[in-house]
C-alpha positions in Angstrom: 123.8 110.4 106.1 125.4 108.9 109.2 128.6 107.1 109.9 130.5 109.6 107.7 133.8 111.3 108.3 133.4 114.9 107.5 135.6 118.0 107.3 134.1 121.4 108.0 136.5 124.0 106.6 136.1 127.3 108.4 134.3 125.5 111.1 134.1 128.5 113.4 132.5 127.5 116.8 131.4 124.1 115.7 127.6 124.8 115.5 127.1 122.9 112.2 129.6 120.2 113.2 127.7 119.5 116.4 124.5 118.9 114.4 126.4 116.5 112.2 127.9 114.7 115.2 124.4 114.3 116.6 123.4 112.5 113.4 126.1 109.9 114.0 129.0 111.3 112.0 132.7 112.1 112.9 133.5 115.7 112.3 136.8 117.4 111.9 137.2 121.1 111.5 139.7 123.7 110.4 139.6 127.4 111.5 142.1 130.2 112.0 140.6 131.5 115.3 141.9 129.8 118.4 138.8 130.9 120.4 136.4 129.5 117.8 138.4 126.2 117.9 138.0 126.0 121.6 134.2 126.3 121.3 134.1 123.8 118.4 136.1 121.3 120.5 133.7 121.7 123.4 130.9 120.6 121.0 132.9 117.5 120.0 134.4 118.7 116.7 138.0 117.4 116.2 139.1 120.9 115.4 142.5 122.1 114.3 144.1 125.4 113.6 144.7 125.8 109.9 145.2 128.3 107.1 142.9 127.6 104.2 145.5 129.1 101.9 147.9 126.2 102.7 147.7 122.4 102.3 145.3 120.8 104.8 146.9 118.7 107.5 145.0 115.5 106.6 145.7 112.4 104.6 144.6 112.1 101.0 141.2 110.4 100.6 140.4 110.7 104.3 136.9 112.3 104.1 133.5 111.1 102.9 132.4 114.8 102.7 133.8 118.3 103.0 131.6 121.3 104.0 132.6 124.7 102.9 129.9 127.0 104.1 130.3 130.7 103.2 134.1 130.5 103.0 135.3 130.3 99.4 134.5 134.0 98.9 137.1 134.8 101.5 139.9 132.7 100.1 142.6 134.3 97.9 143.9 131.1 96.2 140.7 129.2 95.4 142.6 126.8 93.0 144.8 125.7 96.0 141.7 125.5 98.2 139.7 123.4 95.8 142.7 121.2 95.0 143.1 120.4 98.7 139.4 119.6 99.0 139.6 117.2 96.1 142.8 115.7 97.6 141.2 114.9 101.0 138.0 113.6 99.6 137.5 109.9 99.0 136.7 108.8 95.5 133.1 109.8 95.0 133.2 112.0 98.1 130.8 114.9 98.4 131.5 118.6 98.6 128.8 120.8 100.1 129.6 124.4 99.3 127.7 127.6 99.8 128.6 131.1 98.8 126.8 134.4 98.4 125.3 134.8 94.9 126.4 137.9 93.0 123.4 137.6 90.7 120.5 137.7 93.3 117.3 139.3 92.2 118.0 142.3 94.5 121.5 142.8 93.2 120.3 142.7 89.6 117.7 145.4 90.3 120.3 147.6 92.1 122.6 147.4 89.1 119.8 148.5 86.8 119.6 151.8 88.7 123.4 152.2 89.0 123.6 151.3 92.7 126.3 149.2 94.4 124.8 145.7 94.5 126.0 145.1 98.1 129.5 144.0 97.3 132.6 144.9 99.2 134.7 147.6 97.5 137.2 148.0 100.4 137.9 146.5 103.8 136.5 149.4 105.8 133.2 150.0 107.5 130.8 147.0 107.4 132.7 145.0 104.7 132.4 141.3 105.1 135.8 140.6 103.7 134.6 139.0 100.4 137.4 139.1 97.9 135.6 137.4 95.1 132.1 136.8 94.0 130.4 134.0 92.1 127.4 133.3 89.9 126.3 129.8 89.0 128.4 129.5 85.8 131.6 130.7 87.4 131.2 128.4 90.3 130.4 125.4 88.1 133.4 126.1 85.9 135.9 126.3 88.8 134.5 123.2 90.4 134.7 121.3 87.1 138.3 122.4 86.7 139.1 120.7 90.0 137.3 117.5 89.1 134.2 118.2 91.3 131.0 117.4 89.4 127.9 119.4 90.4 125.1 117.1 91.4 122.6 119.8 92.6 122.1 123.5 93.1 119.7 125.2 95.4 119.4 128.4 97.3 118.0 129.5 100.6 115.8 132.6 100.0 115.1 135.4 97.6 115.2 138.6 99.6 112.8 141.3 98.5 114.3 144.0 100.7 117.7 144.9 102.2 116.9 143.7 105.7 115.6 140.3 104.5 112.3 140.7 106.3 110.4 140.3 103.0 111.5 137.1 101.4 110.4 134.2 99.3 111.7 130.7 100.0 109.7 129.0 97.2 111.2 131.3 94.6 114.7 130.4 95.7 113.9 126.7 95.3 112.3 127.3 91.9 115.0 129.6 90.5 118.1 129.2 92.7 120.2 131.6 90.5 118.0 134.5 92.0 118.6 133.4 95.6 120.7 134.9 98.3 123.3 132.2 98.2 124.3 129.3 95.9 124.3 126.0 97.6 126.1 123.3 95.6 126.5 119.6 96.2 129.3 118.2 94.1 131.1 114.8 93.8 134.7 114.1 93.4 135.5 112.3 90.1 
């Protein structure tokens, strides 16, 4: 689409926002990192410092779409987070959300042999800071509770090894619940 007003929550350095701007959209962003915000602004994103655990500093019904890429798994109060997304979306507005999939093919196999399925158990070492994990059904349920109706689900890739060097894109498209991440398009109702 073009001509849309979009919000990128957790916009980081504006890389995704820049691509959307280049397609003829107006992109706002929220991030906690001042350095990331500077980089996003250099790319044309109308970026503001914000805490995703608090109300967004935007009017209700302001955005045609909200992007939440790989962020919900880092948020403590996802009910507040999704309520704010719903509030700032226009009626019929679109949420594009992605999050790591707890039930990937690889994680399922690791659980069968009593191994940690690559989930954070503390905030030490190489932990990504994930505080919650989703499978399709839990994600669908929380979105429905916040009046966001899932229109589509896809995934990016099914990894066949830990490094991701052996992977199947076609299998992720065919069976997204086995893929590395869940990518959901939902509409506000």
